[in-house]
C-alpha positions in Angstrom: 1.3 9.7 -42.1 2.2 9.1 -45.8 5.1 6.8 -46.4 4.8 6.9 -50.2 7.4 9.7 -50.4 10.3 7.6 -49.0 13.0 7.5 -51.7 14.9 4.4 -52.7 17.9 3.3 -50.7 20.6 2.3 -53.1 23.6 -0.1 -52.6 27.0 1.2 -51.4 28.4 0.5 -54.8 25.8 2.6 -56.5 26.4 5.5 -54.1 30.1 5.3 -54.6 29.8 5.1 -58.4 27.6 8.2 -58.5 29.9 10.2 -56.2 33.1 9.3 -58.1 31.4 10.0 -61.5 30.2 13.4 -60.3 33.7 14.2 -59.0 35.3 13.4 -62.4 32.7 15.5 -64.2 33.2 18.5 -61.9 37.0 18.2 -62.3 36.8 18.2 -66.1 34.5 21.3 -66.0 36.7 23.3 -63.7 39.1 25.8 -65.3 41.8 26.7 -62.9 43.7 29.9 -63.6 47.2 29.0 -62.7 50.4 28.1 -64.5 51.7 26.1 -61.6 51.0 22.4 -62.6 51.4 21.2 -59.0 48.8 23.8 -57.8 46.4 22.8 -60.6 46.7 19.2 -59.6 46.2 20.0 -55.9 43.1 22.1 -56.5 41.6 19.5 -58.8 42.1 16.7 -56.3 40.8 18.8 -53.5 37.7 19.6 -55.6 37.1 15.9 -56.2 37.5 15.1 -52.5 35.0 17.8 -51.8 32.5 16.6 -54.4 32.7 12.9 -53.3 32.3 13.8 -49.7 29.4 16.2 -50.4 27.6 13.8 -52.6 27.8 10.8 -50.2 26.9 12.9 -47.2 23.9 14.3 -49.1 22.6 10.8 -49.9 23.2 9.4 -46.5 21.5 12.4 -44.8 18.5 12.0 -47.1 18.1 8.5 -45.8 18.3 9.7 -42.2 15.9 12.6 -42.7 13.3 10.9 -44.9 12.6 7.9 -42.7 10.4 9.1 -39.8 11.8 9.1 -36.3 9.9 7.2 -33.6 9.2 10.5 -31.8 7.1 11.6 -34.7 5.1 8.5 -35.1 1.8 7.5 -33.5 1.6 4.4 -31.3 -0.2 2.6 -34.1 2.7 3.1 -36.6 5.3 2.1 -34.0 3.4 -1.1 -33.3 2.9 -1.7 -37.0 6.6 -1.3 -37.7 7.5 -3.7 -34.9 5.1 -6.2 -36.4 6.3 -6.0 -40.0 10.0 -5.1 -39.7 13.0 -6.3 -37.7 12.8 -3.1 -35.6 16.2 -3.6 -33.8 18.0 -4.2 -37.1 16.4 -1.1 -38.6 17.6 1.0 -35.7 21.0 -0.5 -36.0 21.0 0.2 -39.7 20.2 3.9 -39.1 23.1 4.0 -36.6 25.4 2.5 -39.2 24.4 5.2 -41.7 25.0 7.9 -39.2 28.4 6.3 -38.3 29.4 6.3 -42.0 28.3 9.9 -42.3 30.6 11.0 -39.5 33.5 8.9 -40.7 33.3 10.3 -44.2 33.4 13.8 -42.7 36.4 12.9 -40.5 38.5 11.4 -43.4 37.6 14.3 -45.7 39.0 16.8 -43.2 42.1 14.6 -42.7 42.9 14.1 -46.4 42.1 17.6 -47.5 44.8 18.7 -45.1 47.2 16.1 -46.5 46.6 17.1 -50.1 46.9 20.7 -49.2 50.3 20.2 -47.7 51.6 17.7 -50.3 54.9 18.9 -51.8 54.7 16.8 -55.0 52.3 15.3 -57.5 52.8 11.7 -56.4 51.9 12.5 -52.8 48.8 14.4 -53.9 47.6 11.3 -55.9 48.7 9.0 -53.1 46.7 10.9 -50.5 43.7 11.0 -52.8 43.8 7.3 -53.5 44.0 6.6 -49.8 40.9 8.8 -49.2 38.9 7.0 -51.8 40.0 3.7 -50.4 39.0 4.7 -46.9 35.5 5.9 -47.8 34.9 3.0 -50.1 35.7 0.7 -47.2 33.3 2.7 -45.0 30.5 2.5 -47.5 31.0 -1.3 -48.1 30.8 -1.8 -44.3 27.2 -0.5 -44.3 26.1 -2.2 -47.5 24.0 -4.8 -45.6 22.4 -2.0 -43.6 21.5 0.0 -46.7 20.0 -3.2 -48.3 17.9 -3.7 -45.1 16.7 -0.1 -45.1 15.6 -0.5 -48.7 13.6 -3.6 -47.6 12.1 -1.6 -44.8 11.2 1.2 -47.2 9.3 -1.2 -49.5 7.3 -2.5 -46.6 6.6 0.9 -45.2 5.3 2.1 -48.5 2.5 -0.3 -48.1 1.4 1.3 -44.8 -2.0 3.2 -45.0 -2.0 6.9 -44.6 -3.9 6.8 -41.3 -5.4 10.0 -40.0 -6.6 10.9 -36.5 -10.3 11.0 -37.4 -13.3 8.8 -36.8 -12.3 5.3 -37.9 -14.5 2.4 -39.2 -12.9 -1.0 -39.5 -14.2 -3.7 -41.9 -13.4 -7.0 -40.2 -14.0 -10.7 -40.9 -12.6 -14.0 -42.2 -10.6 -14.1 -45.5 -12.6 -14.0 -48.8 -15.9 -13.0 -47.1 -16.3 -9.8 -49.2 -14.7 -7.2 -47.0 -12.9 -5.4 -49.9 -16.1 -5.6 -52.0 -17.9 -3.9 -49.1 -15.2 -1.2 -48.9 -15.5 -0.5 -52.6 -19.2 -0.2 -52.5 -19.1 2.0 -49.4 -16.4 4.4 -50.5 -16.1 3.9 -54.3 -12.4 3.0 -53.9 -10.5 0.1 -55.5 -9.1 -2.0 -52.7 -5.9 -3.9 -53.6 -6.4 -7.6 -53.4 -4.3 -10.7 -54.2 -5.1 -14.2 -55.1 -4.0 -16.1 -52.0 -5.6 -17.2 -48.8 -5.4 -13.8 -47.0 -6.5 -11.8 -50.0 -6.1 -8.2 -48.8 -2.4 -7.3 -49.3 -2.3 -4.9 -46.4 -4.5 -2.4 -44.7 -6.6 -0.7 -47.3 -7.7 2.9 -46.5 -10.5 5.0 -47.9 -12.7 7.8 -46.7 -16.4 8.6 -46.4 -17.8 12.2 -46.4 -20.3 12.0 -43.5 -22.4 14.9 -44.8 -22.9 13.5 -48.3 -22.1 9.8 -47.5 -20.0 9.8 -50.6 -16.7 8.0 -50.6 -13.2 8.9 -51.8 -9.7 7.4 -51.9 -8.4 10.5 -50.1 -9.8 13.5 -48.2 -10.4 16.3 -50.6 -10.2 19.1 -48.1 -7.8 18.4 -45.3 -9.1 21.4 -43.4 -12.4 19.6 -43.0 -11.2 16.3 -41.5 -14.0 16.4 -38.9 -16.5 15.9 -41.8 -14.9 12.6 -42.8 -14.8 9.0 -41.6 -11.8 6.9 -42.3 -12.7 3.3 -43.4 -10.0 0.6 -43.1 -10.3 -2.8 -44.7 -7.9 -5.1 -42.9 -6.6 -8.5 -43.9 -8.8 -11.5 -43.2 -8.3 -13.1 -39.9 -9.3 -16.4 -38.2 -10.8 -17.0 -34.8 -7.5 -18.1 -33.2 -6.1 -15.2 -31.1 -3.4 -17.4 -29.6 -2.0 -18.4 -33.0 -2.3 -15.3 -35.1 0.1 -14.9 -38.0 1.7 -11.7 -39.1 -1.1 -10.6 -41.4 -3.8 -11.4 -38.7 -1.8 -9.4 -36.1 -2.0 -6.3 -38.4 -5.8 -6.7 -38.4 -5.9 -7.1 -34.7 -3.7 -4.0 -34.3 -6.2 -1.9 -36.3 -9.1 -3.3 -34.3 -7.5 -2.4 -30.9 -5.7 0.8 -31.7 -7.8 2.6 -34.4 -11.3 1.3 -34.8 -14.2 3.2 -33.2 -16.8 1.2 -35.1 -16.5 -2.3 -36.7 -18.4 -3.6 -39.7 -18.2 -7.4 -39.3 -18.8 -9.2 -42.6 -20.4 -12.6 -42.5 -20.3 -15.0 -45.5 -23.2 -17.5 -45.0 -22.1 -19.5 -48.1 -19.8 -21.2 -45.6 -16.5 -20.4 -47.3 -15.5 -20.8 -43.6 -17.7 -22.5 -41.0 -20.5 -20.3 -39.6 -19.6 -21.3 -36.1 -16.1 -20.0 -36.5 -17.3 -16.7 -38.0 -19.7 -16.3 -35.1 -16.9 -17.0 -32.6 -14.7 -14.3 -34.1 -17.7 -11.9 -34.3 -18.3 -12.3 -30.6 -14.7 -11.7 -29.8 -14.6 -8.5 -31.8 -17.9 -7.2 -30.4 -16.4 -7.4 -26.9 -13.6 -5.1 -28.0 -15.4 -2.4 -30.1 -19.0 -1.5 -31.1 -19.8 -3.9 -34.0 -22.4 -4.0 -36.7 -23.0 -7.3 -38.6 -23.3 -7.3 -42.4 -24.1 -10.4 -44.5 -22.4 -10.5 -47.9 -23.1 -12.5 -51.0 -26.9 -12.5 -50.4 -27.5 -13.3 -54.0 -26.0 -16.7 -53.4 -28.2 -17.6 -50.4 -31.9 -17.8 -49.6 -33.9 -15.7 -47.3 -34.6 -18.8 -45.3 -30.9 -19.3 -44.8 -30.5 -15.8 -43.4 -33.6 -16.3 -41.2 -32.1 -19.6 -39.8 -28.8 -17.8 -39.1 -30.6 -15.1 -37.0 -32.7 -17.6 -35.1 -29.8 -19.8 -34.3 -27.3 -17.2 -33.3 -29.4 -14.2 -32.4 -27.1 -11.7 -34.2 -28.7 -8.6 -35.5 -27.5 -7.8 -39.0 -27.9 -4.7 -41.1 -28.4 -3.8 -44.7 -25.9 -1.7 -46.6 -28.0 1.5 -46.3 -28.6 0.9 -42.6 -24.9 0.6 -42.0 -24.3 3.9 -43.8 -26.9 5.5 -41.4 -25.2 3.9 -38.4 -21.8 5.2 -39.4 -23.3 8.7 -39.7 -25.0 8.4 -36.3 -21.9 7.1 -34.7 -19.8 9.9 -36.0 -22.3 12.5 -34.8 
């Protein structure tokens, strides 16, 4: 699912300003064919009430329709949302937006009737002012909810567009070269950041199994079976009982999406080899796992040989891993 199309959620003040401005503009543009000044005033106020209501309802309903409902999400996305968002607060915020939607409709019907039956200009203006005050109060009551939904949107836009196809997961400690491996395998440019857990989120790229050429997106969505999905997850440590939020995302991919894992070792000992081996053995018990040694230009062949003899872990070259991916998919 692609979350990139989620539109911004503005503040209540912004929505009110836009609605009131649009109402004033529409009223200025409207030419009412009547000599009765009271009738002209009534029609103009009713027009503004209609425009304000329609504009606010349109914006609130866009929020409700654009954000995906749980019924339309895979188990992976539901778990990812619960990991990265305050899920109960998000649901409560959607409920608040829906409540505001219904209240605005209710007060619109009520005050259109009052304006329609008003017998003088002052009553028309008084009813209109009351209506604007009521809906302004409603919108201000959900301002915190709107702000939280915007926070949710920004986080959700970082989610990968995961497809239901054969999935390879690149796993390992932070800074061991996972994103470099992804870039080499698929030709993509993984997003990284200069802090301990360098991958910002879950990077997603694709590999054409027939040609073994990579891409940042599937070129022909009607041929998904010909592609493998390659996910580069944030670096994690060998501490399942004390995982932080970023590590939990990596664990989520491992357990819910991965069908083959490429485990990247860094023998330059950015992290202790024993700890990397510990995590490798944990991962290999969960999913089929291939070991890959990165940064070989920084270590000797003897070092690699000693690693194998001590831990008895078969490791594969880059080309061998590409072949293994093709074989696993087929």
